[in-house]
C-alpha positions in Angstrom: 0.0 0.0 0.0 1.1 3.6 -0.7 1.1 6.2 2.1 -2.4 7.5 1.2 -3.9 4.0 1.3 -2.2 3.3 4.7 -3.7 6.5 6.1 -7.1 5.5 4.8 -6.9 2.1 6.4 -5.8 3.6 9.8 -8.8 5.9 9.7 -11.3 3.2 8.7 -10.3 -0.3 9.9 -12.3 -1.2 13.0 -13.1 2.5 13.6 -16.5 3.5 14.9 -16.1 7.3 14.9 -13.6 10.0 14.5 -14.2 13.4 16.1 -12.2 16.1 14.3 -11.9 13.9 11.2 -11.1 16.5 8.5 -8.5 18.2 10.6 -6.9 14.8 11.5 -6.9 13.6 7.9 -5.2 16.8 6.7 -2.6 16.6 9.4 -1.8 13.0 8.5 -1.5 13.8 4.8 0.8 16.8 5.6 3.3 14.4 7.1 3.3 16.2 10.5 4.4 13.9 13.3 1.5 13.6 15.7 1.3 12.5 19.3 -1.1 9.6 19.6 -2.2 8.7 23.1 -3.7 5.6 24.7 -4.3 4.8 28.3 -5.2 1.5 29.9 -6.1 0.9 33.6 -4.6 -2.2 35.2 -7.9 -3.6 36.5 -6.6 -7.1 35.7 -3.1 -8.7 35.4 -3.7 -9.5 31.8 -4.3 -7.4 28.6 -6.8 -9.2 26.6 -7.2 -9.0 22.8 -10.3 -6.7 23.2 -7.9 -4.1 24.7 -5.3 -5.1 22.2 -7.6 -3.7 19.4 -6.6 -0.2 20.4 -3.0 -1.2 20.9 -2.9 -2.4 17.3 -4.4 0.8 16.1 -1.7 2.6 18.1 0.9 0.4 16.3 -0.6 1.3 12.9 0.0 5.0 13.7 3.5 4.1 14.9 4.2 2.4 11.6 3.2 5.7 9.8 5.9 7.5 11.7 3.9 9.1 14.5 4.9 9.3 18.2 2.8 6.9 20.3 2.2 7.4 24.0 1.1 4.5 26.2 -0.1 5.3 29.6 -0.7 2.7 32.4 -3.4 4.2 34.6 -2.0 3.3 38.0 -3.8 6.3 39.5 -7.0 6.2 37.5 -7.1 2.4 38.2 -7.5 3.2 41.8 -10.4 5.6 41.2 -12.2 3.2 38.8 -13.9 3.9 35.5 -17.6 2.8 35.3 -18.1 3.7 31.6 -18.9 0.2 30.7 -20.5 -0.9 34.0 -24.1 -1.1 35.1 -23.1 -0.6 38.8 -20.5 1.3 40.7 -17.0 -0.1 40.2 -15.3 -0.6 43.7 -12.1 1.3 44.4 -9.1 -1.0 44.0 -6.4 -0.9 46.7 -2.9 0.2 45.7 -1.3 -3.3 46.2 -3.8 -4.9 43.8 -3.1 -2.2 41.2 0.7 -2.7 41.7 0.3 -6.5 41.3 -1.9 -6.1 38.2 0.5 -3.7 36.3 3.7 -5.6 36.8 3.9 -6.8 33.2 1.7 -4.3 31.4 4.5 -2.7 29.4 5.9 -6.1 28.5 2.5 -7.2 27.3 2.0 -4.0 25.3 5.3 -4.5 23.7 4.1 -7.7 22.1 2.3 -5.2 19.8 4.1 -1.8 20.1 7.7 -1.0 19.1 9.2 -0.4 22.6 12.0 1.8 21.1 9.5 4.2 19.6 7.0 4.4 22.5 6.8 6.9 25.3 5.5 5.2 28.4 4.1 6.7 31.6 2.3 5.9 34.8 -0.4 8.6 35.3 0.2 8.8 39.0 3.3 10.9 38.2 1.1 13.9 37.5 -2.3 13.1 38.9 -1.0 12.8 42.5 0.3 16.4 42.3 -3.1 17.9 41.4 -4.7 20.1 44.1 -8.3 21.0 44.8 -7.9 24.4 43.0 -6.9 22.8 39.7 -9.4 20.0 40.0 -12.1 22.6 40.7 -11.1 24.6 37.6 -11.4 21.5 35.4 -14.7 20.5 37.0 -16.1 23.9 36.2 -15.9 23.0 32.5 -18.6 20.3 33.0 -22.1 20.2 34.2 -23.8 17.6 36.3 -26.3 17.1 33.6 -23.6 16.1 31.1 -22.4 13.3 33.4 -25.9 12.1 34.5 -27.1 12.0 30.9 -24.7 9.2 30.0 -26.7 6.1 29.2 -25.4 3.8 31.9 -25.4 6.5 34.6 -29.0 7.5 33.7 -30.1 3.9 33.8 -28.7 3.6 37.4 -30.2 6.9 38.6 -33.6 6.0 37.1 -33.6 2.7 39.0 -32.4 4.3 42.3 -28.9 2.8 42.2 -26.0 4.6 43.8 -23.8 6.8 41.8 -20.7 7.9 43.7 -19.1 11.4 43.5 -15.9 9.6 42.8 -17.3 8.5 39.5 -17.6 12.1 38.4 -13.9 12.6 38.9 -12.7 9.9 36.6 -13.3 11.7 33.2 -11.4 14.7 34.6 -8.4 12.6 35.4 -8.3 10.8 32.0 -8.8 14.2 30.3 -5.9 15.7 32.3 -3.7 12.8 31.0 -4.1 14.3 27.5 -2.9 17.7 28.9 0.1 16.1 30.6 1.4 14.4 27.4 0.1 17.1 25.0 -1.8 14.6 22.9 -2.9 15.4 19.4 -5.0 12.3 19.1 -6.5 9.9 21.7 -7.7 6.4 20.9 -10.2 4.3 22.9 -13.2 2.0 22.7 -16.7 3.3 22.0 -17.5 3.0 25.7 -14.8 5.5 26.4 -16.3 8.4 24.3 -17.3 10.6 27.3 -13.8 10.3 28.8 -12.1 11.0 25.5 -14.3 14.1 25.0 -13.2 15.3 28.5 -9.6 15.6 27.3 -10.7 17.4 24.2 -12.7 19.9 26.4 -9.9 20.4 29.0 -6.9 20.9 26.7 -7.9 24.4 25.5 -8.0 25.7 29.1 -4.3 24.8 29.2 -3.6 26.6 25.9 -3.5 23.3 24.0 -5.3 22.4 20.8 -8.2 20.0 21.4 -7.2 16.5 20.5 -8.9 14.5 17.8 -10.7 11.4 19.0 -10.8 8.0 17.4 -13.1 5.4 18.9 -12.8 1.7 18.0 -15.5 -0.9 17.8 -15.6 -3.2 20.9 -14.6 -6.8 20.4 -17.0 -9.5 21.7 -15.6 -12.2 24.0 -15.7 -16.0 23.5 -19.3 -16.1 24.8 -20.5 -13.3 22.5 -20.7 -10.6 25.2 -18.2 -7.7 25.4 -14.8 -9.1 26.2 -14.2 -8.6 29.9 -11.9 -10.1 32.5 -14.7 -10.0 35.0 -16.8 -12.3 32.8 -13.9 -14.7 32.1 -14.6 -14.6 28.3 -11.2 -13.3 27.3 -8.4 -14.3 25.0 -5.3 -12.8 26.7 -2.0 -11.8 25.0 -0.4 -13.7 27.9 -2.2 -17.0 26.9 -0.1 -19.9 25.7 -0.2 -20.4 21.9 -2.4 -23.5 22.4 -4.8 -21.6 24.6 -5.0 -18.7 22.2 -5.6 -21.0 19.2 -8.2 -23.1 21.1 -10.1 -20.1 22.4 -10.2 -18.5 19.0 -11.7 -21.7 17.5 -14.4 -21.6 20.1 -15.9 -18.2 19.1 -19.3 -17.9 17.5 -19.3 -18.1 13.7 -20.8 -14.7 13.4 -17.8 -13.1 15.1 -15.2 -14.4 12.6 -15.1 -11.4 10.3 -15.0 -8.9 13.2 -12.1 -10.8 14.8 -10.2 -10.8 11.5 -10.7 -7.0 11.2 -10.1 -6.0 14.8 -7.8 -8.6 16.2 -5.4 -9.4 13.3 -3.4 -7.5 10.8 -4.5 -9.5 7.8 -5.1 -7.0 4.9 -8.8 -6.2 4.4 -8.7 -7.5 0.8 -7.2 -10.8 2.0 -10.0 -11.2 4.7 -12.6 -11.0 2.0 -10.8 -13.7 0.0 -10.5 -15.9 3.1 -14.2 -15.7 3.9 -15.3 -16.3 0.3 -12.9 -19.2 -0.4 -13.7 -21.1 2.9 -17.4 -21.7 3.1 -17.1 -23.8 6.2 -16.8 -21.5 9.3 -14.5 -24.0 11.0 -12.0 -23.6 8.1 -12.3 -19.8 8.4 -11.6 -20.0 12.1 -8.5 -22.2 11.4 -7.1 -19.4 9.3 -8.1 -16.8 11.9 -6.6 -18.8 14.8 -3.4 -19.3 12.8 -3.0 -15.6 12.2 -3.8 -14.8 15.9 -1.0 -17.1 17.1 1.4 -16.1 14.4 1.3 -12.4 15.2 1.9 -12.9 18.9 4.4 -15.8 18.6 5.6 -17.1 15.2 4.5 -18.8 12.0 6.2 -22.0 13.2 4.3 -22.1 16.5 1.0 -21.3 14.7 1.6 -24.2 12.3 2.2 -26.5 15.3 -1.0 -25.3 17.0 -3.1 -25.8 13.9 -1.7 -29.3 13.3 -2.2 -30.2 17.0 -5.8 -28.9 16.9 -6.7 -30.8 13.8 -5.2 -34.0 15.2 -6.9 -33.6 18.6 -10.4 -32.5 17.5 -10.8 -33.7 13.9 -9.3 -37.1 14.5 -10.5 -37.2 18.2 -7.1 -37.7 19.6 -6.0 -36.6 23.0 -3.3 -33.9 23.2 0.2 -35.2 23.9 1.1 -32.5 26.4 -1.5 -33.0 29.1 -0.5 -31.4 32.4 -0.1 -33.9 35.2 -0.6 -33.2 38.9 -0.3 -35.4 42.1 -2.7 -35.0 45.0 -3.1 -36.9 48.2 -5.5 -39.9 47.9 -8.9 -39.4 49.5 -12.5 -38.4 49.0 -12.9 -35.2 46.9 -15.9 -33.4 45.6 -15.6 -32.9 41.8 -16.0 -29.2 42.4 -12.9 -29.1 44.6 -10.9 -31.2 42.1 -11.7 -28.7 39.3 -10.3 -25.9 41.5 -7.3 -27.8 42.8 -6.3 -28.9 39.2 -6.4 -25.3 38.0 -9.0 -26.0 35.3 -11.3 -23.4 36.8 -10.8 -20.3 39.0 -13.6 -20.8 41.4 -16.2 -23.2 42.8 -18.9 -21.0 41.3 -17.4 -21.6 37.8 -17.1 -25.3 38.5 -20.8 -25.6 39.5 -21.8 -23.7 36.4 -19.8 -26.0 34.1 -21.2 -29.1 35.8 -24.7 -27.9 35.3 -24.0 -27.2 31.7 -22.4 -30.6 31.2 -19.0 -29.2 30.4 -17.0 -31.5 32.7 -15.7 -35.0 31.8 -14.0 -37.6 33.9 -12.0 -40.1 31.9 -13.7 -38.8 28.7 -17.2 -39.4 30.1 -19.6 -36.6 31.2 -19.8 -36.3 35.0 -22.1 -34.6 37.4 -21.4 -36.6 40.6 -20.7 -34.7 43.8 -17.7 -36.6 44.8 -15.3 -39.4 43.9 -12.8 -41.6 45.8 -9.2 -41.3 44.7 -7.0 -44.3 45.4 -3.2 -44.4 45.0 -3.6 -46.4 41.8 -6.1 -44.0 40.2 -5.0 -42.3 37.0 -7.8 -39.8 36.3 -8.2 -37.6 33.2 -10.2 -34.5 34.1 -11.5 -32.4 31.2 -13.3 -29.0 31.0 -14.7 -28.1 27.6 -13.1 -29.4 24.5 -9.5 -28.4 25.1 -8.6 -28.2 28.8 -7.2 -31.4 30.3 -5.4 -32.4 33.5 -4.3 -35.9 34.5 -4.5 -36.5 38.2 -2.1 -39.2 39.7 
């Protein structure tokens, strides 16, 4: 692609809306080096591919020669953004935030070029703000603007609590744009109000209002918005096998959106893949291969594809089943699922049992407990791809 075609793709691929479009397009065409900002709060230890959508857009701007700025919101993470929530997000404690963000830059650099990226923790400037400056920023907004937001209005209409703390979050994200002198800010469609806050605050600091580029949200493996709290994520920290298998489990209707938002396969090539593979399973094999390839390598992607075909098409068990040893005795199957690491909680285990998603020695199981003897060699399975052998 020539430069103009690359600019056009950056402005269109996976993009929901651009505020300040004409000005942004002309500045991109002029060759002016822009400062492109993205902030992510460490509300979970893992960056999932839904969040990676905006990171890939940041990388696209980086490849065009622009300066990208990646902010980890260690301070805003404490306050909590409820933009995508139907209830008040609880404040996180500082230790949880510190634990969550330990590898955030490393994860982001699976996508971004670390040598060409400015990185910040926003506590470095937000901690210094006083009531006077916060008050001056707050004066730019009305209560009505905040309360008119769809999810906030829904909560107030039903009598749910809306904390004053929640009103402060957009100011803080907006001030991030002031601190780094952003020309453009990228975010999901659920972030629009927060992005607009930066655009509104910047002129009061004698800065030009940033352009805003919002990205379509990526659905999780269960069809809902991808969210760590729902456990429907594909994480950039997943093993190649996990990433491949989870991608193969998505709904057929999500295939094209995943190609567009979660891979770098050219748009013209995506059309060819969809048309030439009428079977959705074959389309997903290509999708999963590309997902693993871009985070790992072509060779590893080949291995995952071959292993998946062997395991699920030919009904063979994987050759690398994890083995654990536990003390013989009487165990509830729910406890075994947690001990083995196949699930994160007893609640998840109960749900899977009810749904028939648990197998013992390749047979569906719903018994409450089993007796393990020293000679037992038990194969425990959750879903189609997660196995543990208990000895």
